[in-house]
N, CA, C and O atoms as a GROMACS GRO file, in nm:
protein
  532
    1UNK      N    1  10.822  14.958   5.506
    1UNK     CA    2  10.755  15.076   5.554
    1UNK      C    3  10.745  15.069   5.706
    1UNK      O    4  10.702  14.967   5.760
    2UNK      N    5  10.784  15.176   5.776
    2UNK     CA    6  10.779  15.179   5.921
    2UNK      C    7  10.635  15.197   5.970
    2UNK      O    8  10.554  15.264   5.905
    3UNK      N    9  10.606  15.137   6.082
    3UNK     CA   10  10.475  15.153   6.144
    3UNK      C   11  10.473  15.287   6.216
    3UNK      O   12  10.565  15.320   6.291
    4UNK      N   13  10.368  15.363   6.193
    4UNK     CA   14  10.354  15.496   6.251
    4UNK      C   15  10.281  15.487   6.384
    4UNK      O   16  10.176  15.423   6.395
    5UNK      N   17  10.336  15.552   6.486
    5UNK     CA   18  10.266  15.561   6.614
    5UNK      C   19  10.164  15.674   6.605
    5UNK      O   20  10.190  15.778   6.545
    6UNK      N   21  10.048  15.650   6.667
    6UNK     CA   22   9.939  15.747   6.664
    6UNK      C   23   9.879  15.758   6.802
    6UNK      O   24   9.864  15.658   6.873
    7UNK      N   25   9.843  15.881   6.842
    7UNK     CA   26   9.769  15.901   6.967
    7UNK      C   27   9.624  15.933   6.933
    7UNK      O   28   9.596  16.010   6.841
    8UNK      N   29   9.533  15.874   7.009
    8UNK     CA   30   9.390  15.906   7.000
    8UNK      C   31   9.349  15.965   7.133
    8UNK      O   32   9.385  15.914   7.239
    9UNK      N   33   9.274  16.075   7.127
    9UNK     CA   34   9.237  16.149   7.247
    9UNK      C   35   9.088  16.138   7.273
    9UNK      O   36   9.006  16.168   7.187
   10UNK      N   37   9.055  16.095   7.393
   10UNK     CA   38   8.916  16.076   7.434
   10UNK      C   39   8.875  16.188   7.529
   10UNK      O   40   8.905  16.184   7.649
   11UNK      N   41   8.806  16.288   7.475
   11UNK     CA   42   8.749  16.397   7.552
   11UNK      C   43   8.606  16.357   7.586
   11UNK      O   44   8.525  16.334   7.496
   12UNK      N   45   8.572  16.348   7.714
   12UNK     CA   46   8.436  16.310   7.754
   12UNK      C   47   8.379  16.422   7.841
   12UNK      O   48   8.443  16.470   7.934
   13UNK      N   49   8.256  16.461   7.807
   13UNK     CA   50   8.185  16.564   7.883
   13UNK      C   51   8.037  16.530   7.882
   13UNK      O   52   7.979  16.507   7.776
   14UNK      N   53   7.975  16.527   8.000
   14UNK     CA   54   7.831  16.502   8.010
   14UNK      C   55   7.788  16.378   7.932
   14UNK      O   56   7.688  16.381   7.860
   15UNK      N   57   7.864  16.270   7.947
   15UNK     CA   58   7.834  16.142   7.881
   15UNK      C   59   7.836  16.152   7.728
   15UNK      O   60   7.767  16.078   7.658
   16UNK      N   61   7.917  16.245   7.679
   16UNK     CA   62   7.936  16.262   7.534
   16UNK      C   63   8.085  16.260   7.502
   16UNK      O   64   8.168  16.299   7.584
   17UNK      N   65   8.117  16.213   7.383
   17UNK     CA   66   8.254  16.202   7.336
   17UNK      C   67   8.276  16.301   7.223
   17UNK      O   68   8.193  16.313   7.133
   18UNK      N   69   8.389  16.372   7.228
   18UNK     CA   70   8.422  16.467   7.122
   18UNK      C   71   8.481  16.391   7.002
   18UNK      O   72   8.580  16.320   7.016
   19UNK      N   73   8.418  16.408   6.887
   19UNK     CA   74   8.465  16.347   6.763
   19UNK      C   75   8.475  16.454   6.655
   19UNK      O   76   8.419  16.563   6.668
   20UNK      N   77   8.548  16.420   6.550
   20UNK     CA   78   8.554  16.506   6.432
   20UNK      C   79   8.473  16.438   6.323
   20UNK      O   80   8.509  16.331   6.275
   21UNK      N   81   8.362  16.504   6.285
   21UNK     CA   82   8.281  16.454   6.173
   21UNK      C   83   8.359  16.481   6.045
   21UNK      O   84   8.415  16.589   6.028
   22UNK      N   85   8.360  16.383   5.956
   22UNK     CA   86   8.429  16.396   5.827
   22UNK      C   87   8.334  16.365   5.713
   22UNK      O   88   8.253  16.273   5.721
   23UNK      N   89   8.346  16.442   5.610
   23UNK     CA   90   8.282  16.413   5.481
   23UNK      C   91   8.394  16.423   5.380
   23UNK      O   92   8.452  16.529   5.359
   24UNK      N   93   8.425  16.310   5.316
   24UNK     CA   94   8.537  16.306   5.221
   24UNK      C   95   8.504  16.207   5.111
   24UNK      O   96   8.463  16.094   5.138
   25UNK      N   97   8.521  16.250   4.988
   25UNK     CA   98   8.496  16.164   4.872
   25UNK      C   99   8.359  16.099   4.876
   25UNK      O  100   8.343  15.982   4.842
   26UNK      N  101   8.258  16.177   4.917
   26UNK     CA  102   8.122  16.127   4.920
   26UNK      C  103   8.089  16.033   5.034
   26UNK      O  104   7.985  15.968   5.031
   27UNK      N  105   8.175  16.024   5.133
   27UNK     CA  106   8.155  15.931   5.245
   27UNK      C  107   8.161  16.008   5.377
   27UNK      O  108   8.248  16.093   5.396
   28UNK      N  109   8.068  15.978   5.468
   28UNK     CA  110   8.072  16.042   5.600
   28UNK      C  111   8.118  15.940   5.704
   28UNK      O  112   8.084  15.822   5.698
   29UNK      N  113   8.196  15.989   5.799
   29UNK     CA  114   8.247  15.907   5.908
   29UNK      C  115   8.296  16.001   6.018
   29UNK      O  116   8.292  16.123   6.000
   30UNK      N  117   8.340  15.947   6.129
   30UNK     CA  118   8.393  16.025   6.239
   30UNK      C  119   8.534  15.977   6.273
   30UNK      O  120   8.566  15.859   6.257
   31UNK      N  121   8.616  16.070   6.321
   31UNK     CA  122   8.750  16.034   6.368
   31UNK      C  123   8.769  16.092   6.508
   31UNK      O  124   8.707  16.192   6.545
   32UNK      N  125   8.854  16.027   6.583
   32UNK     CA  126   8.891  16.078   6.715
   32UNK      C  127   8.995  16.186   6.698
   32UNK      O  128   9.080  16.176   6.610
   33UNK      N  129   8.992  16.290   6.781
   33UNK     CA  130   9.103  16.385   6.780
   33UNK      C  131   9.233  16.309   6.808
   33UNK      O  132   9.236  16.214   6.886
   34UNK      N  133   9.338  16.352   6.744
   34UNK     CA  134   9.468  16.288   6.761
   34UNK      C  135   9.538  16.279   6.628
   34UNK      O  136   9.494  16.337   6.529
   35UNK      N  137   9.648  16.207   6.626
   35UNK     CA  138   9.721  16.193   6.502
   35UNK      C  139   9.858  16.132   6.524
   35UNK      O  140   9.888  16.079   6.631
   36UNK      N  141   9.938  16.140   6.421
   36UNK     CA  142  10.068  16.076   6.421
   36UNK      C  143  10.171  16.144   6.509
   36UNK      O  144  10.172  16.266   6.525
   37UNK      N  145  10.258  16.061   6.566
   37UNK     CA  146  10.371  16.109   6.645
   37UNK      C  147  10.481  16.148   6.547
   37UNK      O  148  10.523  16.067   6.464
   38UNK      N  149  10.528  16.271   6.558
   38UNK     CA  150  10.632  16.319   6.467
   38UNK      C  151  10.770  16.272   6.514
   38UNK      O  152  10.787  16.242   6.632
   39UNK      N  153  10.868  16.265   6.423
   39UNK     CA  154  11.003  16.221   6.461
   39UNK      C  155  11.058  16.302   6.578
   39UNK      O  156  11.050  16.425   6.578
   40UNK      N  157  11.112  16.233   6.677
   40UNK     CA  158  11.170  16.298   6.794
   40UNK      C  159  11.069  16.340   6.899
   40UNK      O  160  11.107  16.396   7.002
   41UNK      N  161  10.942  16.314   6.875
   41UNK     CA  162  10.835  16.356   6.965
   41UNK      C  163  10.794  16.238   7.054
   41UNK      O  164  10.790  16.125   7.007
   42UNK      N  165  10.763  16.266   7.180
   42UNK     CA  166  10.711  16.162   7.268
   42UNK      C  167  10.560  16.151   7.247
   42UNK      O  168  10.499  16.236   7.183
   43UNK      N  169  10.500  16.045   7.302
   43UNK     CA  170  10.355  16.031   7.294
   43UNK      C  171  10.286  16.148   7.362
   43UNK      O  172  10.187  16.200   7.310
   44UNK      N  173  10.337  16.191   7.478
   44UNK     CA  174  10.278  16.305   7.549
   44UNK      C  175  10.287  16.432   7.464
   44UNK      O  176  10.189  16.505   7.453
   45UNK      N  177  10.402  16.458   7.407
   45UNK     CA  178  10.417  16.577   7.323
   45UNK      C  179  10.322  16.574   7.204
   45UNK      O  180  10.264  16.676   7.168
   46UNK      N  181  10.307  16.458   7.143
   46UNK     CA  182  10.215  16.444   7.029
   46UNK      C  183  10.072  16.470   7.073
   46UNK      O  184   9.996  16.537   7.003
   47UNK      N  185  10.034  16.416   7.189
   47UNK     CA  186   9.897  16.436   7.240
   47UNK      C  187   9.869  16.584   7.265
   47UNK      O  188   9.764  16.634   7.227
   48UNK      N  189   9.963  16.653   7.329
   48UNK     CA  190   9.944  16.796   7.357
   48UNK      C  191   9.935  16.876   7.228
   48UNK      O  192   9.850  16.964   7.216
   49UNK      N  193  10.020  16.846   7.132
   49UNK     CA  194  10.020  16.918   7.004
   49UNK      C  195   9.892  16.893   6.927
   49UNK      O  196   9.829  16.986   6.878
   50UNK      N  197   9.854  16.766   6.915
   50UNK     CA  198   9.733  16.732   6.839
   50UNK      C  199   9.608  16.793   6.902
   50UNK      O  200   9.519  16.841   6.831
   51UNK      N  201   9.601  16.792   7.035
   51UNK     CA  202   9.485  16.852   7.103
   51UNK      C  203   9.475  17.000   7.070
   51UNK      O  204   9.367  17.050   7.039
   52UNK      N  205   9.587  17.070   7.075
   52UNK     CA  206   9.587  17.214   7.046
   52UNK      C  207   9.551  17.239   6.901
   52UNK      O  208   9.469  17.326   6.871
   53UNK      N  209   9.611  17.164   6.809
   53UNK     CA  210   9.584  17.183   6.666
   53UNK      C  211   9.439  17.156   6.631
   53UNK      O  212   9.377  17.234   6.559
   54UNK      N  213   9.384  17.047   6.681
   54UNK     CA  214   9.252  17.002   6.634
   54UNK      C  215   9.135  17.057   6.715
   54UNK      O  216   9.024  17.065   6.664
   55UNK      N  217   9.159  17.094   6.841
   55UNK     CA  218   9.047  17.138   6.925
   55UNK      C  219   9.067  17.275   6.988
   55UNK      O  220   8.972  17.334   7.039
   56UNK      N  221   9.188  17.327   6.984
   56UNK     CA  222   9.225  17.452   7.050
   56UNK      C  223   9.230  17.437   7.202
   56UNK      O  224   9.236  17.537   7.273
   57UNK      N  225   9.226  17.314   7.253
   57UNK     CA  226   9.230  17.291   7.397
   57UNK      C  227   9.373  17.268   7.445
   57UNK      O  228   9.452  17.202   7.378
   58UNK      N  229   9.403  17.322   7.562
   58UNK     CA  230   9.521  17.284   7.640
   58UNK      C  231   9.472  17.168   7.727
   58UNK      O  232   9.366  17.179   7.789
   59UNK      N  233   9.546  17.059   7.731
   59UNK     CA  234   9.495  16.941   7.801
   59UNK      C  235   9.587  16.892   7.912
   59UNK      O  236   9.708  16.919   7.912
   60UNK      N  237   9.526  16.820   8.005
   60UNK     CA  238   9.598  16.738   8.101
   60UNK      C  239   9.564  16.595   8.064
   60UNK      O  240   9.449  16.553   8.071
   61UNK      N  241   9.665  16.522   8.026
   61UNK     CA  242   9.643  16.386   7.978
   61UNK      C  243   9.615  16.292   8.095
   61UNK      O  244   9.684  16.295   8.197
   62UNK      N  245   9.514  16.209   8.079
   62UNK     CA  246   9.480  16.108   8.179
   62UNK      C  247   9.547  15.977   8.145
   62UNK      O  248   9.651  15.974   8.078
   63UNK      N  249   9.487  15.867   8.191
   63UNK     CA  250   9.550  15.736   8.173
   63UNK      C  251   9.544  15.685   8.029
   63UNK      O  252   9.458  15.723   7.950
   64UNK      N  253   9.638  15.597   8.001
   64UNK     CA  254   9.633  15.521   7.876
   64UNK      C  255   9.516  15.425   7.889
   64UNK      O  256   9.512  15.342   7.980
   65UNK      N  257   9.420  15.436   7.798
   65UNK     CA  258   9.303  15.349   7.800
   65UNK      C  259   9.334  15.213   7.741
   65UNK      O  260   9.297  15.109   7.796
   66UNK      N  261   9.403  15.214   7.629
   66UNK     CA  262   9.445  15.091   7.565
   66UNK      C  263   9.550  15.123   7.459
   66UNK      O  264   9.562  15.237   7.413
   67UNK      N  265   9.623  15.022   7.424
   67UNK     CA  266   9.720  15.030   7.315
   67UNK      C  267   9.678  14.926   7.213
   67UNK      O  268   9.671  14.807   7.243
   68UNK      N  269   9.650  14.972   7.094
   68UNK     CA  270   9.610  14.880   6.987
   68UNK      C  271   9.736  14.832   6.917
   68UNK      O  272   9.820  14.912   6.876
   69UNK      N  273   9.747  14.703   6.905
   69UNK     CA  274   9.864  14.644   6.840
   69UNK      C  275   9.879  14.697   6.698
   69UNK      O  276   9.780  14.729   6.632
   70UNK      N  277  10.002  14.707   6.652
   70UNK     CA  278  10.024  14.761   6.517
   70UNK      C  279   9.953  14.680   6.410
   70UNK      O  280   9.952  14.556   6.412
   71UNK      N  281   9.894  14.752   6.315
   71UNK     CA  282   9.843  14.687   6.194
   71UNK      C  283   9.947  14.716   6.086
   71UNK      O  284  10.064  14.735   6.118
   72UNK      N  285   9.908  14.718   5.964
   72UNK     CA  286  10.004  14.738   5.855
   72UNK      C  287  10.070  14.876   5.860
   72UNK      O  288  10.182  14.892   5.813
   73UNK      N  289  10.000  14.976   5.916
   73UNK     CA  290  10.056  15.112   5.911
   73UNK      C  291  10.058  15.186   6.044
   73UNK      O  292  10.142  15.275   6.061
   74UNK      N  293   9.971  15.153   6.139
   74UNK     CA  294   9.959  15.231   6.262
   74UNK      C  295   9.966  15.145   6.388
   74UNK      O  296   9.924  15.030   6.389
   75UNK      N  297  10.019  15.206   6.493
   75UNK     CA  298  10.009  15.154   6.629
   75UNK      C  299   9.943  15.265   6.710
   75UNK      O  300   9.996  15.375   6.717
   76UNK      N  301   9.828  15.237   6.770
   76UNK     CA  302   9.750  15.340   6.836
   76UNK      C  303   9.766  15.335   6.987
   76UNK      O  304   9.766  15.228   7.048
   77UNK      N  305   9.779  15.454   7.047
   77UNK     CA  306   9.780  15.472   7.191
   77UNK      C  307   9.662  15.561   7.225
   77UNK      O  308   9.660  15.679   7.189
   78UNK      N  309   9.563  15.506   7.295
   78UNK     CA  310   9.439  15.578   7.325
   78UNK      C  311   9.443  15.630   7.468
   78UNK      O  312   9.460  15.554   7.563
   79UNK      N  313   9.427  15.761   7.483
   79UNK     CA  314   9.433  15.826   7.613
   79UNK      C  315   9.303  15.896   7.648
   79UNK      O  316   9.238  15.956   7.562
   80UNK      N  317   9.266  15.888   7.775
   80UNK     CA  318   9.158  15.969   7.827
   80UNK      C  319   9.215  16.107   7.857
   80UNK      O  320   9.323  16.118   7.915
   81UNK      N  321   9.145  16.211   7.818
   81UNK     CA  322   9.186  16.347   7.852
   81UNK      C  323   9.124  16.378   7.988
   81UNK      O  324   9.002  16.380   8.004
   82UNK      N  325   9.210  16.401   8.086
   82UNK     CA  326   9.166  16.422   8.224
   82UNK      C  327   9.101  16.559   8.243
   82UNK      O  328   8.998  16.571   8.310
   83UNK      N  329   9.160  16.661   8.183
   83UNK     CA  330   9.108  16.797   8.196
   83UNK      C  331   9.150  16.876   8.073
   83UNK      O  332   9.250  16.845   8.009
   84UNK      N  333   9.073  16.979   8.042
   84UNK     CA  334   9.106  17.064   7.928
   84UNK      C  335   9.052  17.204   7.950
   84UNK      O  336   8.952  17.223   8.019
   85UNK      N  337   9.118  17.301   7.889
   85UNK     CA  338   9.074  17.440   7.894
   85UNK      C  339   9.087  17.500   7.755
   85UNK      O  340   9.167  17.455   7.673
   86UNK      N  341   9.006  17.601   7.730
   86UNK     CA  342   9.010  17.670   7.602
   86UNK      C  343   8.874  17.671   7.537
   86UNK      O  344   8.780  17.608   7.586
   87UNK      N  345   8.864  17.742   7.428
   87UNK     CA  346   8.741  17.748   7.350
   87UNK      C  347   8.751  17.650   7.235
   87UNK      O  348   8.845  17.656   7.156
   88UNK      N  349   8.655  17.560   7.225
   88UNK     CA  350   8.656  17.457   7.121
   88UNK      C  351   8.654  17.522   6.983
   88UNK      O  352   8.562  17.596   6.949
   89UNK      N  353   8.757  17.491   6.905
   89UNK     CA  354   8.768  17.547   6.770
   89UNK      C  355   8.861  17.458   6.688
   89UNK      O  356   8.971  17.426   6.731
   90UNK      N  357   8.815  17.420   6.570
   90UNK     CA  358   8.898  17.340   6.480
   90UNK      C  359   9.013  17.425   6.428
   90UNK      O  360   8.993  17.542   6.393
   91UNK      N  361   9.131  17.367   6.422
   91UNK     CA  362   9.247  17.439   6.372
   91UNK      C  363   9.339  17.346   6.296
   91UNK      O  364   9.299  17.237   6.254
   92UNK      N  365   9.463  17.388   6.279
   92UNK     CA  366   9.565  17.306   6.216
   92UNK      C  367   9.532  17.268   6.073
   92UNK      O  368   9.457  17.338   6.006
   93UNK      N  369   9.590  17.157   6.026
   93UNK     CA  370   9.568  17.114   5.888
   93UNK      C  371   9.421  17.087   5.857
   93UNK      O  372   9.376  17.104   5.744
   94UNK      N  373   9.346  17.044   5.959
   94UNK     CA  374   9.204  17.014   5.936
   94UNK      C  375   9.129  17.140   5.893
   94UNK      O  376   9.052  17.135   5.797
   95UNK      N  377   9.151  17.250   5.961
   95UNK     CA  378   9.084  17.376   5.924
   95UNK      C  379   9.136  17.426   5.789
   95UNK      O  380   9.058  17.476   5.707
   96UNK      N  381   9.265  17.412   5.766
   96UNK     CA  382   9.325  17.460   5.640
   96UNK      C  383   9.278  17.380   5.519
   96UNK      O  384   9.272  17.434   5.409
   97UNK      N  385   9.246  17.254   5.538
   97UNK     CA  386   9.209  17.166   5.426
   97UNK      C  387   9.059  17.158   5.401
   97UNK      O  388   9.014  17.076   5.320
   98UNK      N  389   8.980  17.241   5.469
   98UNK     CA  390   8.835  17.240   5.449
   98UNK      C  391   8.800  17.276   5.305
   98UNK      O  392   8.862  17.364   5.245
   99UNK      N  393   8.701  17.208   5.251
   99UNK     CA  394   8.648  17.240   5.118
   99UNK      C  395   8.508  17.179   5.111
   99UNK      O  396   8.471  17.102   5.200
  100UNK      N  397   8.430  17.211   5.008
  100UNK     CA  398   8.297  17.151   4.997
  100UNK      C  399   8.299  16.998   4.989
  100UNK      O  400   8.200  16.933   5.024
  101UNK      N  401   8.410  16.940   4.944
  101UNK     CA  402   8.417  16.793   4.934
  101UNK      C  403   8.506  16.730   5.041
  101UNK      O  404   8.528  16.609   5.040
  102UNK      N  405   8.557  16.811   5.133
  102UNK     CA  406   8.644  16.763   5.240
  102UNK      C  407   8.611  16.842   5.367
  102UNK      O  408   8.672  16.946   5.395
  103UNK      N  409   8.514  16.792   5.443
  103UNK     CA  410   8.459  16.865   5.557
  103UNK      C  411   8.510  16.806   5.688
  103UNK      O  412   8.517  16.684   5.705
  104UNK      N  413   8.544  16.895   5.781
  104UNK     CA  414   8.582  16.860   5.918
  104UNK      C  415   8.491  16.942   6.010
  104UNK      O  416   8.478  17.063   5.992
  105UNK      N  417   8.429  16.877   6.110
  105UNK     CA  418   8.344  16.950   6.204
  105UNK      C  419   8.351  16.881   6.340
  105UNK      O  420   8.328  16.760   6.351
  106UNK      N  421   8.384  16.957   6.444
  106UNK     CA  422   8.388  16.902   6.580
  106UNK      C  423   8.246  16.881   6.631
  106UNK      O  424   8.161  16.968   6.616
  107UNK      N  425   8.221  16.764   6.691
  107UNK     CA  426   8.088  16.729   6.742
  107UNK      C  427   8.099  16.653   6.874
  107UNK      O  428   8.186  16.566   6.889
  108UNK      N  429   8.011  16.686   6.969
  108UNK     CA  430   7.996  16.607   7.090
  108UNK      C  431   7.889  16.503   7.063
  108UNK      O  432   7.775  16.538   7.030
  109UNK      N  433   7.923  16.376   7.075
  109UNK     CA  434   7.832  16.266   7.040
  109UNK      C  435   7.802  16.184   7.166
  109UNK      O  436   7.894  16.147   7.239
  110UNK      N  437   7.673  16.155   7.193
  110UNK     CA  438   7.640  16.072   7.310
  110UNK      C  439   7.713  15.937   7.306
  110UNK      O  440   7.720  15.872   7.202
  111UNK      N  441   7.767  15.898   7.421
  111UNK     CA  442   7.838  15.769   7.427
  111UNK      C  443   7.747  15.654   7.386
  111UNK      O  444   7.794  15.554   7.331
  112UNK      N  445   7.618  15.667   7.411
  112UNK     CA  446   7.524  15.560   7.376
  112UNK      C  447   7.514  15.540   7.225
  112UNK      O  448   7.466  15.435   7.180
  113UNK      N  449   7.557  15.636   7.145
  113UNK     CA  450   7.551  15.625   6.998
  113UNK      C  451   7.680  15.573   6.935
  113UNK      O  452   7.680  15.532   6.819
  114UNK      N  453   7.788  15.574   7.010
  114UNK     CA  454   7.921  15.550   6.953
  114UNK      C  455   7.935  15.413   6.888
  114UNK      O  456   7.991  15.404   6.778
  115UNK      N  457   7.887  15.309   6.951
  115UNK     CA  458   7.910  15.174   6.899
  115UNK      C  459   7.839  15.147   6.767
  115UNK      O  460   7.873  15.052   6.697
  116UNK      N  461   7.740  15.229   6.732
  116UNK     CA  462   7.669  15.212   6.605
  116UNK      C  463   7.729  15.299   6.494
  116UNK      O  464   7.681  15.297   6.380
  117UNK      N  465   7.832  15.376   6.527
  117UNK     CA  466   7.888  15.472   6.431
  117UNK      C  467   8.016  15.419   6.368
  117UNK      O  468   8.083  15.331   6.421
  118UNK      N  469   8.047  15.476   6.252
  118UNK     CA  470   8.174  15.449   6.184
  118UNK      C  471   8.276  15.547   6.240
  118UNK      O  472   8.284  15.662   6.195
  119UNK      N  473   8.356  15.501   6.338
  119UNK     CA  474   8.455  15.586   6.403
  119UNK      C  475   8.593  15.528   6.375
  119UNK      O  476   8.616  15.408   6.390
  120UNK      N  477   8.684  15.616   6.334
  120UNK     CA  478   8.821  15.573   6.309
  120UNK      C  479   8.914  15.642   6.407
  120UNK      O  480   8.890  15.760   6.433
  121UNK      N  481   9.016  15.582   6.464
  121UNK     CA  482   9.035  15.438   6.457
  121UNK      C  483   8.937  15.368   6.551
  121UNK      O  484   8.907  15.418   6.659
  122UNK      N  485   8.890  15.258   6.510
  122UNK     CA  486   8.790  15.185   6.588
  122UNK      C  487   8.838  15.045   6.615
  122UNK      O  488   8.942  15.004   6.564
  123UNK      N  489   8.766  14.973   6.694
  123UNK     CA  490   8.644  15.017   6.760
  123UNK      C  491   8.675  15.100   6.885
  123UNK      O  492   8.784  15.091   6.942
  124UNK      N  493   8.577  15.181   6.926
  124UNK     CA  494   8.584  15.255   7.051
  124UNK      C  495   8.529  15.162   7.159
  124UNK      O  496   8.416  15.114   7.149
  125UNK      N  497   8.607  15.138   7.262
  125UNK     CA  498   8.566  15.049   7.371
  125UNK      C  499   8.494  15.132   7.478
  125UNK      O  500   8.556  15.176   7.575
  126UNK      N  501   8.364  15.153   7.459
  126UNK     CA  502   8.287  15.239   7.548
  126UNK      C  503   8.290  15.188   7.692
  126UNK      O  504   8.296  15.269   7.785
  127UNK      N  505   8.288  15.057   7.711
  127UNK     CA  506   8.292  15.002   7.847
  127UNK      C  507   8.422  15.037   7.918
  127UNK      O  508   8.421  15.073   8.036
  128UNK      N  509   8.535  15.027   7.848
  128UNK     CA  510   8.665  15.063   7.906
  128UNK      C  511   8.668  15.212   7.935
  128UNK      O  512   8.717  15.255   8.039
  129UNK      N  513   8.616  15.290   7.844
  129UNK     CA  514   8.612  15.435   7.860
  129UNK      C  515   8.530  15.473   7.983
  129UNK      O  516   8.574  15.555   8.064
  130UNK      N  517   8.412  15.415   7.998
  130UNK     CA  518   8.327  15.445   8.115
  130UNK      C  519   8.396  15.406   8.246
  130UNK      O  520   8.387  15.478   8.345
  131UNK      N  521   8.464  15.293   8.247
  131UNK     CA  522   8.533  15.248   8.368
  131UNK      C  523   8.650  15.338   8.406
  131UNK      O  524   8.686  15.346   8.524
  132UNK      N  525   8.708  15.406   8.309
  132UNK     CA  526   8.823  15.493   8.334
  132UNK      C  527   8.783  15.632   8.383
  132UNK      O  528   8.865  15.706   8.436
  133UNK      N  529   8.656  15.666   8.364
  133UNK     CA  530   8.612  15.802   8.400
  133UNK      C  531   8.585  15.814   8.549
  133UNK      O  532   8.547  15.921   8.596
   0.00000   0.00000   0.00000
């Protein structure tokens, strides 16, 4: 099985991080905006597409914050979003797959709360994130 490349997008505003709250199969957790790189797509193209699909934002990508070494299925590339425009709105497969047992909701979460939360992919390196801003 090939390892899938994934981009994670770090939107920070007023000392808060944009996350997607999830409720699935009776479990609540948060995920970072982002997703898998499609065949023939660059990391930048995947980041722009995922940002538009999941947040409705047009983005200017900032620096690579870190690259997480591949595990059994994913290799993650975490980017700071330098700038963004648009009205925050969930879209793409996440909006289409909403149901009472499969919930997606965009939330701004204080950075001070992040390390105590179940965030995927994790861990979120708040110190690295703060230094990059």
